[in-house]
N, CA, C, O and the ligand as a Tripos MOL2 file, in Angstrom:
@<TRIPOS>MOLECULE
protein
  257   255    65     0     0
PROTEIN
NO_CHARGES

@<TRIPOS>ATOM
      1 N           5.3710  -25.1430   -2.7700 N.3       1 MET1
      2 CA          6.5900  -24.8480   -2.0050 C.3       1 MET1
      3 C           6.4810  -25.4690   -0.6060 C.2       1 MET1
      4 O           5.6490  -25.0570    0.2030 O.2       1 MET1
      5 N           7.3030  -26.4310   -0.3450 N.am      2 TYR2
      6 CA          7.2710  -27.0950    0.9470 C.3       2 TYR2
      7 C           8.6690  -27.1650    1.5330 C.2       2 TYR2
      8 O           9.6600  -27.3020    0.8140 O.2       2 TYR2
      9 N           8.7270  -27.0680    2.8560 N.am      3 SER3
     10 CA         10.0020  -27.1800    3.5390 C.3       3 SER3
     11 C          10.0500  -28.5080    4.2820 C.2       3 SER3
     12 O           9.2560  -28.7550    5.1900 O.2       3 SER3
     13 N          10.9920  -29.3570    3.8860 N.am      4 ARG4
     14 CA         11.1060  -30.6690    4.5330 C.3       4 ARG4
     15 C          12.2770  -30.6700    5.4970 C.2       4 ARG4
     16 O          13.3510  -30.1550    5.1840 O.2       4 ARG4
     17 N          12.0690  -31.2430    6.6540 N.am      5 THR5
     18 CA         13.1620  -31.4030    7.6020 C.3       5 THR5
     19 C          13.2100  -32.8580    8.0390 C.2       5 THR5
     20 O          12.1920  -33.5500    8.0540 O.2       5 THR5
     21 N          14.3960  -33.3070    8.3910 N.am      6 GLN6
     22 CA         14.5460  -34.6930    8.8070 C.3       6 GLN6
     23 C          14.7850  -34.7670   10.3100 C.2       6 GLN6
     24 O          15.5630  -33.9920   10.8670 O.2       6 GLN6
     25 N          14.1150  -35.6950   10.9470 N.am      7 ASN7
     26 CA         14.2800  -35.9060   12.3880 C.3       7 ASN7
     27 C          15.4710  -36.8060   12.6800 C.2       7 ASN7
     28 O          16.0190  -37.4450   11.7820 O.2       7 ASN7
     29 N          15.8610  -36.8450   13.9430 N.am      8 ASP8
     30 CA         16.9890  -37.6800   14.3530 C.3       8 ASP8
     31 C          16.7660  -39.1570   14.0400 C.2       8 ASP8
     32 O          17.7120  -39.8880   13.7470 O.2       8 ASP8
     33 N          15.5010  -39.5890   14.1040 N.am      9 ASN9
     34 CA         15.2160  -41.0030   13.8460 C.3       9 ASN9
     35 C          15.0220  -41.3230   12.3620 C.2       9 ASN9
     36 O          14.6370  -42.4360   12.0060 O.2       9 ASN9
     37 N          15.2920  -40.3370   11.5000 N.am     10 GLY10
     38 CA         15.2320  -40.5930   10.0610 C.3      10 GLY10
     39 C          13.8980  -40.2950    9.4200 C.2      10 GLY10
     40 O          13.7750  -40.3740    8.1980 O.2      10 GLY10
     41 N          12.8900  -39.9520   10.2140 N.am     11 THR11
     42 CA         11.5860  -39.6020    9.6370 C.3      11 THR11
     43 C          11.5970  -38.1330    9.2150 C.2      11 THR11
     44 O          12.4860  -37.3690    9.5900 O.2      11 THR11
     45 N          10.5930  -37.7600    8.4310 N.am     12 PHE12
     46 CA         10.5460  -36.3930    7.8910 C.3      12 PHE12
     47 C           9.3470  -35.6140    8.4090 C.2      12 PHE12
     48 O           8.3070  -36.1830    8.7440 O.2      12 PHE12
     49 N           9.5160  -34.3150    8.4630 N.am     13 ASN13
     50 CA          8.3970  -33.3930    8.6700 C.3      13 ASN13
     51 C           8.3060  -32.5360    7.4170 C.2      13 ASN13
     52 O           9.3130  -32.2720    6.7610 O.2      13 ASN13
     53 N           7.1130  -32.1100    7.0940 N.am     14 THR14
     54 CA          6.9810  -31.1890    5.9700 C.3      14 THR14
     55 C           6.0380  -30.0510    6.3160 C.2      14 THR14
     56 O           5.0130  -30.2350    6.9720 O.2      14 THR14
     57 N           6.4230  -28.8640    5.8520 N.am     15 MET15
     58 CA          5.6830  -27.6640    6.1860 C.3      15 MET15
     59 C           5.4040  -26.8950    4.8980 C.2      15 MET15
     60 O           6.2570  -26.8380    4.0120 O.2      15 MET15
     61 N           4.2260  -26.3100    4.7890 N.am     16 CYS16
     62 CA          3.8770  -25.5170    3.6210 C.3      16 CYS16
     63 C           4.4460  -24.1110    3.8030 C.2      16 CYS16
     64 O           4.2110  -23.4680    4.8260 O.2      16 CYS16
     65 N           5.1980  -23.6370    2.8020 N.am     17 LEU17
     66 CA          5.8110  -22.3120    2.9240 C.3      17 LEU17
     67 C           4.8450  -21.1870    2.5870 C.2      17 LEU17
     68 O           5.1440  -20.0170    2.8280 O.2      17 LEU17
     69 N           3.6930  -21.5320    2.0330 N.am     18 ASP18
     70 CA          2.7040  -20.4990    1.7160 C.3      18 ASP18
     71 C           1.8660  -20.1360    2.9260 C.2      18 ASP18
     72 O           1.6500  -18.9550    3.1970 O.2      18 ASP18
     73 N           1.3870  -21.1410    3.6650 N.am     19 CYS19
     74 CA          0.5500  -20.8460    4.8270 C.3      19 CYS19
     75 C           1.2850  -21.1420    6.1370 C.2      19 CYS19
     76 O           0.7440  -20.9140    7.2190 O.2      19 CYS19
     77 N           2.5160  -21.6470    6.0390 N.am     20 LEU20
     78 CA          3.3660  -21.9400    7.1960 C.3      20 LEU20
     79 C           2.7640  -22.9680    8.1450 C.2      20 LEU20
     80 O           3.0400  -22.9590    9.3450 O.2      20 LEU20
     81 N           1.9410  -23.8520    7.5970 N.am     21 ARG21
     82 CA          1.3850  -24.9140    8.4180 C.3      21 ARG21
     83 C           2.2040  -26.1740    8.2700 C.2      21 ARG21
     84 O           2.7050  -26.4800    7.1880 O.2      21 ARG21
     85 N           2.3370  -26.9060    9.3670 N.am     22 THR22
     86 CA          2.9690  -28.2160    9.2960 C.3      22 THR22
     87 C           1.9570  -29.1810    8.6980 C.2      22 THR22
     88 O           0.8640  -29.3660    9.2320 O.2      22 THR22
     89 N           2.3340  -29.7890    7.5880 N.am     23 ILE23
     90 CA          1.4170  -30.6970    6.9090 C.3      23 ILE23
     91 C           1.4940  -32.0880    7.5140 C.2      23 ILE23
     92 O           0.4740  -32.7570    7.6810 O.2      23 ILE23
     93 N           2.7170  -32.5260    7.8450 N.am     24 ALA24
     94 CA          2.8700  -33.8600    8.3980 C.3      24 ALA24
     95 C           4.1390  -33.9340    9.2350 C.2      24 ALA24
     96 O           5.1160  -33.2320    8.9770 O.2      24 ALA24
     97 N           4.1020  -34.7820   10.2220 N.am     25 ARG25
     98 CA          5.2600  -35.0320   11.0840 C.3      25 ARG25
     99 C           5.5740  -36.5180   11.0850 C.2      25 ARG25
    100 O           4.6900  -37.3570   10.9140 O.2      25 ARG25
    101 N           6.8370  -36.8240   11.2800 N.am     26 SER26
    102 CA          7.2770  -38.2140   11.4480 C.3      26 SER26
    103 C           6.8200  -39.1180   10.3090 C.2      26 SER26
    104 O           6.3450  -40.2320   10.5300 O.2      26 SER26
    105 N           6.9730  -38.6150    9.0900 N.am     27 VAL27
    106 CA          6.6470  -39.4210    7.9150 C.3      27 VAL27
    107 C           7.8710  -40.2560    7.5730 C.2      27 VAL27
    108 O           8.9980  -39.7590    7.5780 O.2      27 VAL27
    109 N           7.6350  -41.5370    7.2750 N.am     28 GLU28
    110 CA          8.7820  -42.4430    7.1660 C.3      28 GLU28
    111 C           9.4640  -42.4340    5.8080 C.2      28 GLU28
    112 O          10.6480  -42.7580    5.7180 O.2      28 GLU28
    113 N           8.7500  -42.0720    4.7510 N.am     29 ASN29
    114 CA          9.4300  -42.0580    3.4500 C.3      29 ASN29
    115 C           8.9570  -40.9130    2.5660 C.2      29 ASN29
    116 O           7.9070  -40.3180    2.8090 O.2      29 ASN29
    117 N           9.7440  -40.6140    1.5390 N.am     30 GLU30
    118 CA          9.4740  -39.4400    0.7040 C.3      30 GLU30
    119 C           8.2510  -39.6190   -0.1760 C.2      30 GLU30
    120 O           7.6230  -38.6390   -0.5760 O.2      30 GLU30
    121 N           7.9040  -40.8730   -0.4840 N.am     31 THR31
    122 CA          6.6940  -41.1180   -1.2830 C.3      31 THR31
    123 C           5.4750  -40.6530   -0.5080 C.2      31 THR31
    124 O           4.5860  -40.0050   -1.0620 O.2      31 THR31
    125 N           5.4350  -40.9890    0.7860 N.am     32 ASP32
    126 CA          4.3200  -40.5470    1.6220 C.3      32 ASP32
    127 C           4.3260  -39.0240    1.7690 C.2      32 ASP32
    128 O           3.2720  -38.3880    1.7820 O.2      32 ASP32
    129 N           5.5150  -38.4540    1.8780 N.am     33 LEU33
    130 CA          5.6350  -36.9940    1.9760 C.3      33 LEU33
    131 C           4.9940  -36.3320    0.7810 C.2      33 LEU33
    132 O           4.2190  -35.3850    0.9180 O.2      33 LEU33
    133 N           5.3270  -36.8430   -0.4120 N.am     34 GLU34
    134 CA          4.7840  -36.2460   -1.6300 C.3      34 GLU34
    135 C           3.2720  -36.3550   -1.6780 C.2      34 GLU34
    136 O           2.5850  -35.4220   -2.0920 O.2      34 GLU34
    137 N           2.7520  -37.5120   -1.2470 N.am     35 LEU35
    138 CA          1.3010  -37.7110   -1.2130 C.3      35 LEU35
    139 C           0.6340  -36.7030   -0.2780 C.2      35 LEU35
    140 O          -0.3810  -36.0950   -0.6180 O.2      35 LEU35
    141 N           1.2210  -36.5410    0.8970 N.am     36 LEU36
    142 CA          0.6400  -35.6340    1.8920 C.3      36 LEU36
    143 C           0.7040  -34.1940    1.4000 C.2      36 LEU36
    144 O          -0.2240  -33.4160    1.6200 O.2      36 LEU36
    145 N           1.8010  -33.8410    0.7350 N.am     37 GLU37
    146 CA          1.9330  -32.4840    0.1990 C.3      37 GLU37
    147 C           0.9090  -32.2400   -0.9020 C.2      37 GLU37
    148 O           0.3380  -31.1540   -1.0090 O.2      37 GLU37
    149 N           0.6850  -33.2680   -1.7180 N.am     38 MET38
    150 CA         -0.2850  -33.1330   -2.8040 C.3      38 MET38
    151 C          -1.6920  -32.9480   -2.2500 C.2      38 MET38
    152 O          -2.5120  -32.2360   -2.8310 O.2      38 MET38
    153 N          -1.9590  -33.5960   -1.1220 N.am     39 ARG39
    154 CA         -3.3070  -33.5490   -0.5440 C.3      39 ARG39
    155 C          -3.5650  -32.2510    0.2140 C.2      39 ARG39
    156 O          -4.7120  -31.9230    0.5180 O.2      39 ARG39
    157 N          -2.5050  -31.5170    0.5160 N.am     40 HIS40
    158 CA         -2.6660  -30.2790    1.2750 C.3      40 HIS40
    159 C          -3.4470  -29.2540    0.4580 C.2      40 HIS40
    160 O          -3.0450  -28.8800   -0.6450 O.2      40 HIS40
    161 N          -4.5530  -28.8130    1.0100 N.am     41 VAL41
    162 CA         -5.3190  -27.7430    0.3630 C.3      41 VAL41
    163 C          -4.9160  -26.4580    1.0690 C.2      41 VAL41
    164 O          -5.2870  -26.2100    2.2160 O.2      41 VAL41
    165 N          -4.1490  -25.6530    0.3550 N.am     42 CYS42
    166 CA         -3.5480  -24.4940    1.0040 C.3      42 CYS42
    167 C          -4.5390  -23.3260    1.0890 C.2      42 CYS42
    168 O          -5.0010  -22.8410    0.0560 O.2      42 CYS42
    169 N          -4.8710  -22.8700    2.2970 N.am     43 PRO43
    170 CA         -5.7910  -21.7360    2.4220 C.3      43 PRO43
    171 C          -5.2250  -20.4650    1.7980 C.2      43 PRO43
    172 O          -5.9770  -19.6450    1.2710 O.2      43 PRO43
    173 N          -3.9110  -20.2970    1.8530 N.am     44 GLU44
    174 CA         -3.2790  -19.1100    1.2590 C.3      44 GLU44
    175 C          -3.4480  -19.1080   -0.2600 C.2      44 GLU44
    176 O          -3.7580  -18.0790   -0.8600 O.2      44 GLU44
    177 N          -3.2420  -20.2670   -0.8660 N.am     45 LYS45
    178 CA         -3.3590  -20.3440   -2.3200 C.3      45 LYS45
    179 C          -4.8030  -20.1690   -2.7460 C.2      45 LYS45
    180 O          -5.0790  -19.5410   -3.7690 O.2      45 LYS45
    181 N          -5.7340  -20.7230   -1.9650 N.am     46 ALA46
    182 CA         -7.1600  -20.5820   -2.2730 C.3      46 ALA46
    183 C          -7.5430  -19.1110   -2.2130 C.2      46 ALA46
    184 O          -8.3150  -18.6230   -3.0390 O.2      46 ALA46
    185 N          -7.0010  -18.4210   -1.2370 N.am     47 LEU47
    186 CA         -7.2710  -16.9870   -1.0590 C.3      47 LEU47
    187 C          -6.7180  -16.1910   -2.2380 C.2      47 LEU47
    188 O          -7.3740  -15.2840   -2.7500 O.2      47 LEU47
    189 N          -5.5030  -16.5420   -2.6620 N.am     48 MET48
    190 CA         -4.8830  -15.8300   -3.7900 C.3      48 MET48
    191 C          -5.6900  -16.0290   -5.0610 C.2      48 MET48
    192 O          -5.8530  -15.1080   -5.8610 O.2      48 MET48
    193 N          -6.2030  -17.2720   -5.2400 N.am     49 ARG49
    194 CA         -7.0230  -17.5540   -6.4210 C.3      49 ARG49
    195 C          -8.2920  -16.7150   -6.3910 C.2      49 ARG49
    196 O          -8.7270  -16.1790   -7.4100 O.2      49 ARG49
    197 N          -8.8740  -16.6130   -5.2050 N.am     50 LEU50
    198 CA        -10.1050  -15.8640   -5.0230 C.3      50 LEU50
    199 C          -9.8830  -14.3910   -5.3460 C.2      50 LEU50
    200 O         -10.6920  -13.7670   -6.0310 O.2      50 LEU50
    201 N          -8.7820  -13.8450   -4.8480 N.am     51 VAL51
    202 CA         -8.4610  -12.4320   -5.0650 C.3      51 VAL51
    203 C          -8.2230  -12.1680   -6.5470 C.2      51 VAL51
    204 O          -8.7110  -11.1750   -7.0870 O.2      51 VAL51
    205 N          -7.4740  -13.0530   -7.2080 N.am     52 SER52
    206 CA         -7.1880  -12.8100   -8.6240 C.3      52 SER52
    207 C          -8.4420  -13.0120   -9.4720 C.2      52 SER52
    208 O          -8.6070  -12.3420  -10.4910 O.2      52 SER52
    209 N          -9.3240  -13.9220   -9.0690 N.am     53 ALA53
    210 CA        -10.5780  -14.1160   -9.8050 C.3      53 ALA53
    211 C         -11.4520  -12.8740   -9.6730 C.2      53 ALA53
    212 O         -12.1160  -12.4570  -10.6220 O.2      53 ALA53
    213 N         -11.4370  -12.2960   -8.4800 N.am     54 LYS54
    214 CA        -12.2260  -11.0910   -8.2310 C.3      54 LYS54
    215 C         -11.6910   -9.9350   -9.0840 C.2      54 LYS54
    216 O         -12.4610   -9.1810   -9.6790 O.2      54 LYS54
    217 N         -10.3630   -9.8100   -9.1330 N.am     55 LYS55
    218 CA         -9.7400   -8.7650   -9.9470 C.3      55 LYS55
    219 C         -10.1360   -8.9170  -11.4110 C.2      55 LYS55
    220 O         -10.4720   -7.9410  -12.0830 O.2      55 LYS55
    221 N         -10.0910  -10.1600  -11.8950 N.am     56 ASN56
    222 CA        -10.4340  -10.4090  -13.2910 C.3      56 ASN56
    223 C         -11.8720  -10.0280  -13.5880 C.2      56 ASN56
    224 O         -12.1600   -9.4400  -14.6310 O.2      56 ASN56
    225 N         -12.7810  -10.3610  -12.6680 N.am     57 SER57
    226 CA        -14.1840  -10.0660  -12.9380 C.3      57 SER57
    227 C         -14.4230   -8.5590  -12.8500 C.2      57 SER57
    228 O         -15.2760   -8.0230  -13.5580 O.2      57 SER57
    229 N         -13.6750   -7.8770  -11.9880 N.am     58 GLU58
    230 CA        -13.8090   -6.4220  -11.9050 C.3      58 GLU58
    231 C         -13.3400   -5.7700  -13.2080 C.2      58 GLU58
    232 O         -13.9770   -4.8590  -13.7360 O.2      58 GLU58
    233 N         -12.2100   -6.2650  -13.7040 N.am     59 ARG59
    234 CA        -11.6620   -5.7370  -14.9470 C.3      59 ARG59
    235 C         -12.6480   -5.9740  -16.0860 C.2      59 ARG59
    236 O         -12.8850   -5.1110  -16.9310 O.2      59 ARG59
    237 N         -13.2130   -7.1840  -16.0730 N.am     60 HIS60
    238 CA        -14.1630   -7.5640  -17.1040 C.3      60 HIS60
    239 C         -15.3960   -6.6530  -17.0260 C.2      60 HIS60
    240 O         -15.9300   -6.2130  -18.0440 O.2      60 HIS60
    241 N         -15.8320   -6.3860  -15.7900 N.am     61 GLY61
    242 CA        -17.0080   -5.5600  -15.5860 C.3      61 GLY61
    243 C         -16.8220   -4.1640  -16.1660 C.2      61 GLY61
    244 O         -17.7470   -3.5890  -16.7400 O.2      61 GLY61
    245 N         -15.6040   -3.6230  -16.0100 N.am     62 ARG62
    246 CA        -15.3510   -2.2590  -16.4950 C.3      62 ARG62
    247 C         -15.4010   -2.2200  -18.0350 C.2      62 ARG62
    248 O         -15.8900   -1.2580  -18.6280 O.2      62 ARG62
    249 N         -14.8870   -3.2770  -18.6570 N.am     63 VAL63
    250 CA        -14.8720   -3.3250  -20.1190 C.3      63 VAL63
    251 C         -16.2980   -3.3370  -20.6710 C.2      63 VAL63
    252 O         -16.5870   -2.7110  -21.6910 O.2      63 VAL63
    253 N         -17.1870   -4.0610  -19.9780 N.am     64 CYS64
    254 CA        -18.5590   -4.1850  -20.4930 C.3      64 CYS64
    255 C         -19.3320   -2.9060  -20.2760 C.2      64 CYS64
    256 O         -20.5030   -2.8220  -20.6440 O.2      64 CYS64
    257 ZN         -0.3670  -24.1930    2.5960 Zn       65 ZN65
@<TRIPOS>BOND
     1     1     2 1
     2     2     3 1
     3     3     4 2
     4     3     5 am
     5     5     6 1
     6     6     7 1
     7     7     8 2
     8     7     9 am
     9     9    10 1
    10    10    11 1
    11    11    12 2
    12    11    13 am
    13    13    14 1
    14    14    15 1
    15    15    16 2
    16    15    17 am
    17    17    18 1
    18    18    19 1
    19    19    20 2
    20    19    21 am
    21    21    22 1
    22    22    23 1
    23    23    24 2
    24    23    25 am
    25    25    26 1
    26    26    27 1
    27    27    28 2
    28    27    29 am
    29    29    30 1
    30    30    31 1
    31    31    32 2
    32    31    33 am
    33    33    34 1
    34    34    35 1
    35    35    36 2
    36    35    37 am
    37    37    38 1
    38    38    39 1
    39    39    40 2
    40    39    41 am
    41    41    42 1
    42    42    43 1
    43    43    44 2
    44    43    45 am
    45    45    46 1
    46    46    47 1
    47    47    48 2
    48    47    49 am
    49    49    50 1
    50    50    51 1
    51    51    52 2
    52    51    53 am
    53    53    54 1
    54    54    55 1
    55    55    56 2
    56    55    57 am
    57    57    58 1
    58    58    59 1
    59    59    60 2
    60    59    61 am
    61    61    62 1
    62    62    63 1
    63    63    64 2
    64    63    65 am
    65    65    66 1
    66    66    67 1
    67    67    68 2
    68    67    69 am
    69    69    70 1
    70    70    71 1
    71    71    72 2
    72    71    73 am
    73    73    74 1
    74    74    75 1
    75    75    76 2
    76    75    77 am
    77    77    78 1
    78    78    79 1
    79    79    80 2
    80    79    81 am
    81    81    82 1
    82    82    83 1
    83    83    84 2
    84    83    85 am
    85    85    86 1
    86    86    87 1
    87    87    88 2
    88    87    89 am
    89    89    90 1
    90    90    91 1
    91    91    92 2
    92    91    93 am
    93    93    94 1
    94    94    95 1
    95    95    96 2
    96    95    97 am
    97    97    98 1
    98    98    99 1
    99    99   100 2
   100    99   101 am
   101   101   102 1
   102   102   103 1
   103   103   104 2
   104   103   105 am
   105   105   106 1
   106   106   107 1
   107   107   108 2
   108   107   109 am
   109   109   110 1
   110   110   111 1
   111   111   112 2
   112   111   113 am
   113   113   114 1
   114   114   115 1
   115   115   116 2
   116   115   117 am
   117   117   118 1
   118   118   119 1
   119   119   120 2
   120   119   121 am
   121   121   122 1
   122   122   123 1
   123   123   124 2
   124   123   125 am
   125   125   126 1
   126   126   127 1
   127   127   128 2
   128   127   129 am
   129   129   130 1
   130   130   131 1
   131   131   132 2
   132   131   133 am
   133   133   134 1
   134   134   135 1
   135   135   136 2
   136   135   137 am
   137   137   138 1
   138   138   139 1
   139   139   140 2
   140   139   141 am
   141   141   142 1
   142   142   143 1
   143   143   144 2
   144   143   145 am
   145   145   146 1
   146   146   147 1
   147   147   148 2
   148   147   149 am
   149   149   150 1
   150   150   151 1
   151   151   152 2
   152   151   153 am
   153   153   154 1
   154   154   155 1
   155   155   156 2
   156   155   157 am
   157   157   158 1
   158   158   159 1
   159   159   160 2
   160   159   161 am
   161   161   162 1
   162   162   163 1
   163   163   164 2
   164   163   165 am
   165   165   166 1
   166   166   167 1
   167   167   168 2
   168   167   169 am
   169   169   170 1
   170   170   171 1
   171   171   172 2
   172   171   173 am
   173   173   174 1
   174   174   175 1
   175   175   176 2
   176   175   177 am
   177   177   178 1
   178   178   179 1
   179   179   180 2
   180   179   181 am
   181   181   182 1
   182   182   183 1
   183   183   184 2
   184   183   185 am
   185   185   186 1
   186   186   187 1
   187   187   188 2
   188   187   189 am
   189   189   190 1
   190   190   191 1
   191   191   192 2
   192   191   193 am
   193   193   194 1
   194   194   195 1
   195   195   196 2
   196   195   197 am
   197   197   198 1
   198   198   199 1
   199   199   200 2
   200   199   201 am
   201   201   202 1
   202   202   203 1
   203   203   204 2
   204   203   205 am
   205   205   206 1
   206   206   207 1
   207   207   208 2
   208   207   209 am
   209   209   210 1
   210   210   211 1
   211   211   212 2
   212   211   213 am
   213   213   214 1
   214   214   215 1
   215   215   216 2
   216   215   217 am
   217   217   218 1
   218   218   219 1
   219   219   220 2
   220   219   221 am
   221   221   222 1
   222   222   223 1
   223   223   224 2
   224   223   225 am
   225   225   226 1
   226   226   227 1
   227   227   228 2
   228   227   229 am
   229   229   230 1
   230   230   231 1
   231   231   232 2
   232   231   233 am
   233   233   234 1
   234   234   235 1
   235   235   236 2
   236   235   237 am
   237   237   238 1
   238   238   239 1
   239   239   240 2
   240   239   241 am
   241   241   242 1
   242   242   243 1
   243   243   244 2
   244   243   245 am
   245   245   246 1
   246   246   247 1
   247   247   248 2
   248   247   249 am
   249   249   250 1
   250   250   251 1
   251   251   252 2
   252   251   253 am
   253   253   254 1
   254   254   255 1
   255   255   256 2
@<TRIPOS>SUBSTRUCTURE
     1 MET1         2 RESIDUE 1 A MET
     2 TYR2         6 RESIDUE 1 A TYR
     3 SER3        10 RESIDUE 1 A SER
     4 ARG4        14 RESIDUE 1 A ARG
     5 THR5        18 RESIDUE 1 A THR
     6 GLN6        22 RESIDUE 1 A GLN
     7 ASN7        26 RESIDUE 1 A ASN
     8 ASP8        30 RESIDUE 1 A ASP
     9 ASN9        34 RESIDUE 1 A ASN
    10 GLY10       38 RESIDUE 1 A GLY
    11 THR11       42 RESIDUE 1 A THR
    12 PHE12       46 RESIDUE 1 A PHE
    13 ASN13       50 RESIDUE 1 A ASN
    14 THR14       54 RESIDUE 1 A THR
    15 MET15       58 RESIDUE 1 A MET
    16 CYS16       62 RESIDUE 1 A CYS
    17 LEU17       66 RESIDUE 1 A LEU
    18 ASP18       70 RESIDUE 1 A ASP
    19 CYS19       74 RESIDUE 1 A CYS
    20 LEU20       78 RESIDUE 1 A LEU
    21 ARG21       82 RESIDUE 1 A ARG
    22 THR22       86 RESIDUE 1 A THR
    23 ILE23       90 RESIDUE 1 A ILE
    24 ALA24       94 RESIDUE 1 A ALA
    25 ARG25       98 RESIDUE 1 A ARG
    26 SER26      102 RESIDUE 1 A SER
    27 VAL27      106 RESIDUE 1 A VAL
    28 GLU28      110 RESIDUE 1 A GLU
    29 ASN29      114 RESIDUE 1 A ASN
    30 GLU30      118 RESIDUE 1 A GLU
    31 THR31      122 RESIDUE 1 A THR
    32 ASP32      126 RESIDUE 1 A ASP
    33 LEU33      130 RESIDUE 1 A LEU
    34 GLU34      134 RESIDUE 1 A GLU
    35 LEU35      138 RESIDUE 1 A LEU
    36 LEU36      142 RESIDUE 1 A LEU
    37 GLU37      146 RESIDUE 1 A GLU
    38 MET38      150 RESIDUE 1 A MET
    39 ARG39      154 RESIDUE 1 A ARG
    40 HIS40      158 RESIDUE 1 A HIS
    41 VAL41      162 RESIDUE 1 A VAL
    42 CYS42      166 RESIDUE 1 A CYS
    43 PRO43      170 RESIDUE 1 A PRO
    44 GLU44      174 RESIDUE 1 A GLU
    45 LYS45      178 RESIDUE 1 A LYS
    46 ALA46      182 RESIDUE 1 A ALA
    47 LEU47      186 RESIDUE 1 A LEU
    48 MET48      190 RESIDUE 1 A MET
    49 ARG49      194 RESIDUE 1 A ARG
    50 LEU50      198 RESIDUE 1 A LEU
    51 VAL51      202 RESIDUE 1 A VAL
    52 SER52      206 RESIDUE 1 A SER
    53 ALA53      210 RESIDUE 1 A ALA
    54 LYS54      214 RESIDUE 1 A LYS
    55 LYS55      218 RESIDUE 1 A LYS
    56 ASN56      222 RESIDUE 1 A ASN
    57 SER57      226 RESIDUE 1 A SER
    58 GLU58      230 RESIDUE 1 A GLU
    59 ARG59      234 RESIDUE 1 A ARG
    60 HIS60      238 RESIDUE 1 A HIS
    61 GLY61      242 RESIDUE 1 A GLY
    62 ARG62      246 RESIDUE 1 A ARG
    63 VAL63      250 RESIDUE 1 A VAL
    64 CYS64      254 RESIDUE 1 A CYS
    65 ZN65       257 GROUP 0 **** ****
């Protein structure tokens, strides 16, 4: 989930809606935007993965 905005000079900014960080500013085309968004390692998503992995292992632990 990314929020893209366009500047007056036609360049783009993109922001991650999960961690609310600006990923890139003044990007000239959408291909570059997509690349930069793909490269973004979201700390919020990493945290969510960690929490759900922990939940799964806890659940697993109780079953055993
Ligand atoms: Zn993010």
